[in-house]
ROGU-244038 format. One line per field, with one value per atom (N, C-alpha, C): residue in three letters; chain; atom name; z, x negated, y negated. Coordinates in pm, whole numbers, always signed. Layout:
<selums>
res <- [ALA	...]
chain <- [A	...]
atom <- [CA	...]
z <- [Z	...]
x <- [X	...]
y <- [Y	...]
</selums>
This chain:
<selums>
res <- [UNK	UNK	UNK	UNK	UNK	UNK	UNK	UNK	UNK	UNK	UNK	UNK	UNK	UNK	UNK	UNK	UNK	UNK	UNK	UNK	UNK	UNK	UNK	UNK	UNK	UNK	UNK	UNK	UNK	UNK	UNK	UNK	UNK	UNK	UNK	UNK	UNK	UNK	UNK	UNK	UNK	UNK	UNK	UNK	UNK	UNK	UNK	UNK	UNK	UNK	UNK	UNK	UNK	UNK	UNK	UNK	UNK	UNK	UNK	UNK	UNK	UNK	UNK	UNK	UNK	UNK	UNK	UNK	UNK	UNK	UNK	UNK	UNK	UNK	UNK	UNK	UNK	UNK	UNK	UNK	UNK	UNK	UNK	UNK	UNK	UNK	UNK	UNK	UNK	UNK	UNK	UNK	UNK	UNK	UNK	UNK	UNK	UNK	UNK	UNK	UNK	UNK	UNK	UNK	UNK	UNK	UNK	UNK	UNK	UNK	UNK	UNK	UNK	UNK	UNK	UNK	UNK	UNK	UNK	UNK	UNK	UNK	UNK	UNK	UNK	UNK	UNK	UNK	UNK	UNK	UNK	UNK	UNK	UNK	UNK	UNK	UNK	UNK	UNK	UNK	UNK	UNK	UNK	UNK	UNK	UNK	UNK	UNK	UNK	UNK	UNK	UNK	UNK	UNK	UNK	UNK	UNK	UNK	UNK	UNK	UNK	UNK	UNK	UNK	UNK	UNK	UNK	UNK	UNK	UNK	UNK	UNK	UNK	UNK	UNK	UNK	UNK	UNK	UNK	UNK	UNK	UNK	UNK	UNK	UNK	UNK	UNK	UNK	UNK	UNK	UNK	UNK	UNK	UNK	UNK	UNK	UNK	UNK	UNK	UNK	UNK	UNK	UNK	UNK	UNK	UNK	UNK	UNK	UNK	UNK	UNK	UNK	UNK	UNK	UNK	UNK	UNK	UNK	UNK	UNK	UNK	UNK	UNK	UNK	UNK	UNK	UNK	UNK	UNK	UNK	UNK	UNK	UNK	UNK	UNK	UNK	UNK	UNK	UNK	UNK	UNK	UNK	UNK	UNK	UNK	UNK	UNK	UNK	UNK	UNK	UNK	UNK	UNK	UNK	UNK	UNK	UNK	UNK	UNK	UNK	UNK	UNK	UNK	UNK	UNK	UNK	UNK	UNK	UNK	UNK	UNK	UNK	UNK	UNK	UNK	UNK	UNK	UNK	UNK	UNK	UNK	UNK	UNK	UNK	UNK	UNK	UNK	UNK	UNK	UNK	UNK	UNK	UNK	UNK	UNK	UNK	UNK	UNK	UNK	UNK	UNK	UNK	UNK	UNK	UNK	UNK	UNK	UNK	UNK	UNK	UNK	UNK	UNK	UNK	UNK	UNK	UNK	UNK	UNK	UNK	UNK	UNK	UNK	UNK	UNK	UNK	UNK	UNK	UNK	UNK	UNK	UNK	UNK	UNK	UNK	UNK	UNK	UNK	UNK	UNK	UNK	UNK	UNK	UNK	UNK	UNK	UNK	UNK	UNK	UNK	UNK	UNK	UNK	UNK	UNK	UNK	UNK	UNK	UNK	UNK	UNK	UNK	UNK	UNK	UNK	UNK	UNK	UNK	UNK	UNK	UNK	UNK	UNK	UNK	UNK	UNK	UNK	UNK	UNK	UNK	UNK	UNK	UNK	UNK	UNK	UNK	UNK	UNK	UNK	UNK	UNK	UNK	UNK	UNK	UNK	UNK	UNK	UNK	UNK	UNK	UNK	UNK	UNK	UNK	UNK	UNK	UNK	UNK	UNK	UNK	UNK	UNK	UNK	UNK	UNK	UNK	UNK	UNK	UNK	UNK	UNK	UNK	UNK	UNK	UNK	UNK	UNK	UNK	UNK	UNK	UNK	UNK	UNK	UNK	UNK	UNK	UNK	UNK	UNK	UNK	UNK	UNK	UNK	UNK	UNK	UNK	UNK	UNK	UNK	UNK	UNK	UNK	UNK	UNK	UNK	UNK	UNK	UNK	UNK	UNK	UNK	UNK	UNK	UNK	UNK	UNK	UNK	UNK	UNK	UNK	UNK	UNK	UNK	UNK	UNK	UNK	UNK	UNK	UNK	UNK	UNK	UNK	UNK	UNK	UNK	UNK	UNK	UNK	UNK	UNK	UNK	UNK	UNK	UNK	UNK	UNK	UNK	UNK	UNK	UNK	UNK	UNK	UNK	UNK	UNK	UNK	UNK	UNK	UNK	UNK	UNK	UNK	UNK	UNK	UNK	UNK	UNK	UNK	UNK	UNK	UNK	UNK	UNK	UNK	UNK	UNK	UNK	UNK	UNK	UNK	UNK	UNK	UNK	UNK	UNK	UNK	UNK	UNK	UNK	UNK	UNK	UNK	UNK	UNK	UNK	UNK	UNK	UNK	UNK	UNK	UNK	UNK	UNK	UNK	UNK	UNK	UNK	UNK	UNK	UNK	UNK	UNK	UNK	UNK	UNK	UNK	UNK	UNK	UNK	UNK]
chain <- [A	A	A	A	A	A	A	A	A	A	A	A	A	A	A	A	A	A	A	A	A	A	A	A	A	A	A	A	A	A	A	A	A	A	A	A	A	A	A	A	A	A	A	A	A	A	A	A	A	A	A	A	A	A	A	A	A	A	A	A	A	A	A	A	A	A	A	A	A	A	A	A	A	A	A	A	A	A	A	A	A	A	A	A	A	A	A	A	A	A	A	A	A	A	A	A	A	A	A	A	A	A	A	A	A	A	A	A	A	A	A	A	A	A	A	A	A	A	A	A	A	A	A	A	A	A	A	A	A	A	A	A	A	A	A	A	A	A	A	A	A	A	A	A	A	A	A	A	A	A	A	A	A	A	A	A	A	A	A	A	A	A	A	A	A	A	A	A	A	A	A	A	A	A	A	A	A	A	A	A	A	A	A	A	A	A	A	A	A	A	A	A	A	A	A	A	A	A	A	A	A	A	A	A	A	A	A	A	A	A	A	A	A	A	A	A	A	A	A	A	A	A	A	A	A	A	A	A	A	A	A	A	A	A	A	A	A	A	A	A	A	A	A	A	A	A	A	A	A	A	A	A	A	A	A	A	A	A	A	A	A	A	A	A	A	A	A	A	A	A	A	A	A	A	A	A	A	A	A	A	A	A	A	A	A	A	A	A	A	A	A	A	A	A	A	A	A	A	A	A	A	A	A	A	A	A	A	A	A	A	A	A	A	A	A	A	A	A	A	A	A	A	A	A	A	A	A	A	A	A	A	A	A	A	A	A	A	A	A	A	A	A	A	A	A	A	A	A	A	A	A	A	A	A	A	A	A	A	A	A	A	A	A	A	A	A	A	A	A	A	A	A	A	A	A	A	A	A	A	A	A	A	A	A	A	A	A	A	A	A	A	A	A	A	A	A	A	A	A	A	A	A	A	A	A	A	A	A	A	A	A	A	A	A	A	A	A	A	A	A	A	A	A	A	A	A	A	A	A	A	A	A	A	A	A	A	A	A	A	A	A	A	A	A	A	A	A	A	A	A	A	A	A	A	A	A	A	A	A	A	A	A	A	A	A	A	A	A	A	A	A	A	A	A	A	A	A	A	A	A	A	A	A	A	A	A	A	A	A	A	A	A	A	A	A	A	A	A	A	A	A	A	A	A	A	A	A	A	A	A	A	A	A	A	A	A	A	A	A	A	A	A	A	A	A	A	A	A	A	A	A	A	A	A	A	A	A	A	A	A	A	A	A	A	A	A	A	A	A	A	A	A	A	A	A	A	A	A	A	A	A	A	A	A	A	A	A	A	A	A]
atom <- [N	CA	C	N	CA	C	N	CA	C	N	CA	C	N	CA	C	N	CA	C	N	CA	C	N	CA	C	N	CA	C	N	CA	C	N	CA	C	N	CA	C	N	CA	C	N	CA	C	N	CA	C	N	CA	C	N	CA	C	N	CA	C	N	CA	C	N	CA	C	N	CA	C	N	CA	C	N	CA	C	N	CA	C	N	CA	C	N	CA	C	N	CA	C	N	CA	C	N	CA	C	N	CA	C	N	CA	C	N	CA	C	N	CA	C	N	CA	C	N	CA	C	N	CA	C	N	CA	C	N	CA	C	N	CA	C	N	CA	C	N	CA	C	N	CA	C	N	CA	C	N	CA	C	N	CA	C	N	CA	C	N	CA	C	N	CA	C	N	CA	C	N	CA	C	N	CA	C	N	CA	C	N	CA	C	N	CA	C	N	CA	C	N	CA	C	N	CA	C	N	CA	C	N	CA	C	N	CA	C	N	CA	C	N	CA	C	N	CA	C	N	CA	C	N	CA	C	N	CA	C	N	CA	C	N	CA	C	N	CA	C	N	CA	C	N	CA	C	N	CA	C	N	CA	C	N	CA	C	N	CA	C	N	CA	C	N	CA	C	N	CA	C	N	CA	C	N	CA	C	N	CA	C	N	CA	C	N	CA	C	N	CA	C	N	CA	C	N	CA	C	N	CA	C	N	CA	C	N	CA	C	N	CA	C	N	CA	C	N	CA	C	N	CA	C	N	CA	C	N	CA	C	N	CA	C	N	CA	C	N	CA	C	N	CA	C	N	CA	C	N	CA	C	N	CA	C	N	CA	C	N	CA	C	N	CA	C	N	CA	C	N	CA	C	N	CA	C	N	CA	C	N	CA	C	N	CA	C	N	CA	C	N	CA	C	N	CA	C	N	CA	C	N	CA	C	N	CA	C	N	CA	C	N	CA	C	N	CA	C	N	CA	C	N	CA	C	N	CA	C	N	CA	C	N	CA	C	N	CA	C	N	CA	C	N	CA	C	N	CA	C	N	CA	C	N	CA	C	N	CA	C	N	CA	C	N	CA	C	N	CA	C	N	CA	C	N	CA	C	N	CA	C	N	CA	C	N	CA	C	N	CA	C	N	CA	C	N	CA	C	N	CA	C	N	CA	C	N	CA	C	N	CA	C	N	CA	C	N	CA	C	N	CA	C	N	CA	C	N	CA	C	N	CA	C	N	CA	C	N	CA	C	N	CA	C	N	CA	C	N	CA	C	N	CA	C	N	CA	C	N	CA	C	N	CA	C	N	CA	C	N	CA	C	N	CA	C	N	CA	C	N	CA	C	N	CA	C	N	CA	C	N	CA	C	N	CA	C	N	CA	C	N	CA	C	N	CA	C	N	CA	C	N	CA	C	N	CA	C	N	CA	C	N	CA	C	N	CA	C	N	CA	C	N	CA	C	N	CA	C	N	CA	C	N	CA	C	N	CA	C	N	CA	C	N	CA	C	N	CA	C	N	CA	C]
z <- [+7	-19	-9	-85	-73	-118	-99	-106	-273	-311	-458	-465	-557	-612	-723	-742	-860	-896	-1023	-1056	-1075	-996	-1027	-1101	-1217	-1309	-1246	-1185	-1136	-973	-937	-775	-779	-696	-643	-542	-572	-475	-431	-305	-229	-155	-162	-90	-68	+8	+19	-44	-88	-171	-255	-351	-433	-571	-668	-804	-863	-928	-955	-1106	-1191	-1333	-1355	-1529	-1596	-1753	-1800	-1960	-2025	-2167	-2230	-2342	-2431	-2608	-2681	-2566	-2679	-2769	-2871	-2946	-3048	-3137	-3197	-3323	-3305	-3437	-3393	-3269	-3218	-3132	-3171	-3126	-3004	-2981	-2851	-2842	-2656	-2629	-2476	-2446	-2302	-2221	-2110	-2019	-1888	-1854	-1715	-1616	-1502	-1383	-1266	-1230	-1141	-967	-874	-716	-652	-537	-410	-293	-223	-137	+22	+95	+234	+330	+318	+439	+407	+525	+523	+510	+442	+402	+438	+425	+486	+356	+260	+115	+14	+66	-60	-169	-266	-365	-346	-409	-410	-435	-334	-378	-287	-254	-170	-48	+23	+116	+248	+361	+492	+528	+488	+537	+393	+401	+296	+293	+259	+287	+291	+380	+384	+276	+189	+58	-73	-54	-180	-278	-416	-531	-587	-641	-683	-837	-938	-1081	-1144	-1244	-1292	-1422	-1509	-1661	-1685	-1769	-1818	-1972	-2046	-2157	-2243	-2301	-2344	-2461	-2524	-2679	-2686	-2789	-2856	-2964	-2950	-3074	-3041	-3134	-3162	-3205	-3203	-3282	-3314	-3428	-3464	-3338	-3341	-3227	-3244	-3394	-3398	-3482	-3479	-3589	-3667	-3544	-3479	-3553	-3517	-3519	-3393	-3352	-3260	-3099	-3145	-3026	-2964	-3064	-3009	-2912	-2909	-2834	-2671	-2655	-2539	-2487	-2574	-2524	-2528	-2395	-2361	-2452	-2488	-2570	-2538	-2609	-2549	-2677	-2706	-2760	-2836	-2945	-2982	-2942	-2920	-2851	-2724	-2651	-2547	-2570	-2669	-2665	-2690	-2626	-2562	-2701	-2756	-2869	-2871	-3041	-3051	-3095	-3072	-3081	-3255	-3264	-3422	-3458	-3547	-3598	-3618	-3561	-3545	-3715	-3761	-3897	-3958	-3845	-3897	-3897	-3804	-3824	-3981	-3938	-4091	-4207	-4315	-4359	-4426	-4488	-4557	-4660	-4752	-4867	-4840	-4691	-4650	-4579	-4525	-4463	-4549	-4686	-4738	-4884	-4941	-5032	-5161	-5155	-5293	-5293	-5237	-5297	-5154	-5097	-4984	-4838	-4848	-4710	-4650	-4504	-4439	-4321	-4329	-4223	-4096	-4077	-3928	-3910	-3960	-3900	-3827	-3695	-3645	-3578	-3569	-3517	-3371	-3269	-3130	-3076	-3119	-3093	-3144	-3215	-3300	-3204	-3163	-3094	-3159	-3104	-3093	-2952	-2985	-2879	-2849	-2765	-2733	-2645	-2702	-2595	-2532	-2371	-2206	-2205	-2142	-2053	-1989	-1976	-1888	-1768	-1668	-1592	-1454	-1445	-1331	-1290	-1156	-1050	-971	-942	-890	-824	-659	-564	-571	-583	-592	-464	-440	-306	-292	-416	-456	-627	-630	-782	-877	-827	-957	-961	-878	-889	-976	-963	-1079	-1237	-1205	-1337	-1373	-1319	-1348	-1408	-1335	-1363	-1497	-1545	-1650	-1759	-1773	-1868	-1870	-1762	-1776	-1858	-1829	-1924	-2062	-2116	-2239	-2315	-2485	-2539	-2573	-2667	-2731	-2608	-2589	-2533	-2539	-2661	-2649	-2598	-2597	-2581	-2503	-2362	-2274	-2319	-2362	-2381	-2275	-2213	-2154	-2193	-2210	-2275	-2170	-2215	-2167	-2278	-2277	-2404	-2403	-2486	-2512	-2414	-2398	-2282	-2134	-2119	-1962	-1991	-2054	-2052	-2015	-2071	-2060	-1879	-1875	-1715	-1629	-1673	-1550	-1561	-1669	-1693	-1611	-1660	-1575	-1421	-1395	-1205	-1188	-1234	-1199	-1186	-1199	-1212	-1003	-965	-848	-735	-768	-720	-723	-592	-585	-623	-581	-611	-731	-825	-959	-1044	-974	-1058	-1063	-912	-891	-972	-996	-1028	-1235	-1255	-1376	-1439	-1364	-1402	-1348	-1301	-1222	-1357	-1316	-1431	-1395	-1521	-1480	-1554	-1450	-1472	-1495	-1620	-1620	-1596]
x <- [-76	-11	-92	-48	-161	-28	-95	+23	+30	+146	+136	+219	+199	+271	+322	+448	+488	+584	+631	+705	+856	+950	+1056	+1104	+1111	+1116	+1002	+978	+824	+841	+906	+892	+812	+707	+635	+694	+680	+759	+613	+617	+499	+570	+505	+568	+459	+483	+363	+436	+348	+416	+311	+395	+241	+317	+227	+286	+317	+443	+456	+431	+485	+488	+470	+379	+373	+394	+473	+513	+514	+426	+433	+416	+513	+526	+446	+361	+245	+152	+146	+49	-16	-144	-239	-107	-143	-20	+81	+131	+297	+244	+362	+357	+469	+566	+653	+638	+662	+651	+713	+750	+802	+738	+716	+593	+689	+728	+789	+701	+735	+621	+755	+744	+802	+744	+775	+725	+782	+723	+840	+760	+850	+807	+788	+692	+643	+727	+890	+965	+1014	+1042	+1092	+992	+1023	+912	+969	+920	+923	+991	+953	+972	+1052	+1157	+1227	+1283	+1312	+1405	+1490	+1554	+1672	+1762	+1876	+1997	+1989	+1864	+1844	+1874	+1918	+1956	+1864	+1900	+1784	+1737	+1766	+1720	+1736	+1648	+1692	+1610	+1669	+1645	+1457	+1415	+1276	+1286	+1158	+1134	+1211	+1257	+1333	+1256	+1308	+1208	+1200	+1118	+1057	+1068	+1171	+1126	+1114	+1028	+996	+984	+1000	+1018	+957	+875	+806	+817	+875	+895	+803	+694	+604	+617	+530	+502	+416	+350	+256	+277	+430	+458	+508	+484	+519	+613	+681	+804	+733	+805	+800	+823	+769	+778	+927	+948	+1072	+1137	+1294	+1403	+1316	+1294	+1292	+1388	+1375	+1462	+1579	+1677	+1777	+1681	+1584	+1496	+1403	+1354	+1297	+1367	+1449	+1508	+1531	+1504	+1460	+1314	+1238	+1099	+1075	+964	+910	+802	+815	+737	+566	+456	+362	+269	+120	+6	-53	-56	-123	-254	-332	-442	-479	-351	-329	-288	-288	-236	-318	-324	-429	-461	-572	-581	-467	-456	-376	-227	-204	-59	-18	+60	+122	+223	+279	+402	+501	+660	+752	+804	+874	+893	+1033	+1083	+1208	+1211	+1083	+1082	+1010	+860	+825	+801	+913	+913	+797	+796	+665	+627	+684	+709	+651	+711	+669	+521	+462	+354	+211	+283	+136	+199	+209	+289	+221	+72	-44	-104	-92	-207	-305	-334	-430	-415	-321	-257	-192	-181	-139	-53	+90	+130	+146	+120	+96	-13	-131	-271	-248	-221	-175	-330	-312	-432	-394	-500	-518	-407	-364	-277	-132	-116	+22	+136	+260	+350	+400	+398	+510	+517	+634	+717	+660	+565	+542	+639	+661	+740	+698	+785	+724	+750	+658	+653	+816	+886	+997	+976	+950	+938	+1036	+1089	+1210	+1157	+1224	+1190	+1309	+1357	+1488	+1463	+1508	+1472	+1586	+1568	+1666	+1680	+1770	+1774	+1746	+1778	+1749	+1752	+1700	+1690	+1767	+1916	+2018	+2027	+1999	+1995	+1898	+1772	+1656	+1731	+1810	+1849	+1930	+2008	+2133	+2081	+1962	+1901	+1869	+1803	+1714	+1846	+1940	+2026	+2097	+2119	+2167	+2072	+1934	+1841	+1849	+1890	+1856	+1980	+1980	+2059	+2029	+2126	+2110	+2156	+2118	+2192	+2345	+2366	+2522	+2616	+2554	+2611	+2549	+2593	+2476	+2525	+2416	+2431	+2442	+2510	+2490	+2381	+2249	+2159	+2017	+1934	+1791	+1690	+1661	+1557	+1454	+1368	+1251	+1180	+1128	+1016	+1064	+1209	+1272	+1248	+1313	+1308	+1130	+1022	+910	+870	+890	+878	+966	+1073	+1121	+1029	+1037	+964	+815	+751	+616	+605	+722	+785	+797	+870	+890	+778	+684	+586	+510	+545	+472	+573	+735	+853	+965	+980	+1049	+1204	+1260	+1377	+1400	+1296	+1325	+1347	+1244	+1269	+1392	+1461	+1551	+1673	+1673	+1763	+1773	+1641	+1635	+1698	+1677	+1689	+1805	+1844	+2026	+2127	+2219	+2305	+2422	+2478	+2591	+2715	+2799	+2931	+3056	+3106	+3193	+3335]
y <- [+130	+10	-123	-251	-349	-441	-575	-686	-721	-771	-786	-945	-1021	-1136	-1153	-1160	-1154	-1288	-1326	-1434	-1397	-1449	-1495	-1640	-1632	-1774	-1834	-1979	-2018	-1994	-1925	-1893	-1751	-1817	-1670	-1600	-1434	-1355	-1250	-1251	-1174	-1063	-942	-831	-711	-624	-526	-391	-310	-226	-136	-50	+14	+44	-36	-28	+128	+171	+303	+310	+240	+230	+111	+88	-39	-10	-91	-76	-199	-210	-323	-299	-381	-335	-472	-472	-567	-483	-518	-447	-594	-551	-615	-648	-805	-884	-936	-875	-871	-990	-1094	-1216	-1260	-1139	-1173	-985	-983	-852	-864	-754	-740	-653	-679	-615	-610	-470	-415	-328	-362	-306	-261	-176	-149	-80	-174	-125	-45	+26	+41	-31	-100	-179	-79	-133	-61	-96	-114	-130	-353	-352	-502	-606	-708	-814	-958	-1049	-1175	-1280	-1268	-1312	-1259	-1211	-1164	-1254	-1181	-1271	-1319	-1399	-1460	-1359	-1354	-1234	-1083	-1115	-951	-975	-1074	-1091	-1073	-1129	-1142	-974	-890	-764	-665	-578	-476	-360	-230	-99	-88	-22	+40	+113	+100	+160	+138	-5	-68	-86	-87	-121	-280	-334	-423	-431	-476	-450	-585	-567	-706	-702	-803	-823	-971	-948	-1064	-1046	-1168	-1186	-1271	-1263	-1341	-1359	-1453	-1514	-1587	-1579	-1647	-1707	-1798	-1877	-2019	-2090	-2254	-2278	-2395	-2414	-2591	-2640	-2767	-2869	-2972	-3067	-3146	-3150	-3230	-3165	-3111	-3067	-2921	-2838	-2695	-2593	-2500	-2394	-2414	-2313	-2350	-2307	-2196	-2178	-2286	-2369	-2467	-2582	-2587	-2650	-2640	-2477	-2436	-2444	-2526	-2492	-2657	-2649	-2840	-2852	-2975	-3024	-3018	-3022	-3048	-3053	-3090	-3119	-2969	-2973	-2850	-2808	-2938	-2886	-2846	-2816	-2729	-2624	-2582	-2414	-2351	-2234	-2127	-2049	-2017	-1943	-1824	-1807	-1680	-1708	-1842	-1885	-1908	-1832	-1906	-1965	-1989	-2089	-2026	-2051	-1984	-1953	-1824	-1843	-1887	-1944	-1997	-2173	-2191	-2346	-2380	-2271	-2263	-2185	-2174	-2018	-1996	-1912	-1829	-1985	-2010	-2100	-2206	-2255	-2397	-2395	-2255	-2249	-2225	-2189	-2181	-2198	-2368	-2380	-2348	-2315	-2298	-2433	-2538	-2657	-2677	-2579	-2563	-2624	-2687	-2750	-2654	-2627	-2562	-2636	-2678	-2756	-2708	-2567	-2542	-2545	-2606	-2609	-2784	-2742	-2877	-2943	-3073	-3123	-3125	-3170	-3138	-3223	-3346	-3445	-3406	-3350	-3289	-3246	-3254	-3233	-3099	-3037	-2898	-2818	-2719	-2645	-2527	-2508	-2352	-2269	-2186	-2094	-2068	-2051	-1972	-1854	-1815	-1681	-1674	-1591	-1608	-1478	-1471	-1380	-1374	-1258	-1190	-1117	-1135	-1009	-984	-855	-806	-744	-700	-618	-515	-398	-301	-174	-184	-84	+68	+138	+247	+286	+397	+445	+409	+406	+406	+259	+174	+19	-44	+70	+29	+55	+186	+203	+111	+76	-20	-186	-190	-342	-322	-197	-198	-169	-128	-145	-259	-332	-480	-575	-530	-627	-568	-458	-393	-453	-480	-523	-721	-756	-884	-962	-1116	-1218	-1213	-1154	-1210	-1068	-919	-839	-763	-729	-611	-468	-424	-289	-195	-108	+23	+143	+92	+180	+130	+243	+195	+173	+81	+52	+131	+167	+250	+202	+132	+54	+61	+69	+86	+247	+361	+472	+545	+488	+494	+452	+340	+329	+372	+458	+572	+696	+716	+845	+836	+757	+727	+745	+644	+617	+775	+846	+960	+1079	+1062	+1115	+1127	+990	+932	+937	+912	+885	+973	+1046	+1168	+1099	+977	+943	+908	+830	+825	+927	+1027	+1187	+1208	+1272	+1303	+1202	+1093	+1010	+1031	+1030	+1061	+1210	+1298	+1412	+1474	+1415	+1449	+1462	+1569	+1616	+1522	+1458	+1355	+1450	+1458	+1540	+1417	+1413	+1335	+1400]
</selums>
């Protein structure tokens, strides 16, 4: 058991526990990806995430998700996503950021005249996407599964399914956590 610090939005959340499993969809050339992690807490903790109540069961789980991005948008007049991003200067972008394909369609990005309008000068305004961290306390293995099902699907329609990364996370965690193993192998009778 050791001390962990994760983020829930901008707020840090610390707890004592053990990391059971991690899963990332990051791969070479991918500009957006998801990272999931599942921890088992070592009993009551003094800094639970919002909504967890003052006390929660010993051995509760902390499930984290990070929506990560290396995409930037036009400073003005970009796609719908750009309106949710804070403005910044191109010179402040870390290496590896790339232009949004909706803000800069391929024909506009490489018009054939040698100029690439997405090559911004350090002082140019742009709108980088932010990473979106989330942390949820789950009282038991069934709550972990339910939360992962809620996180799957699109923003418009919540699917009652587990995404591939969520399934992988649970399978990995089941190798070291008996409650998770029991939950994913339990036969369901309808």
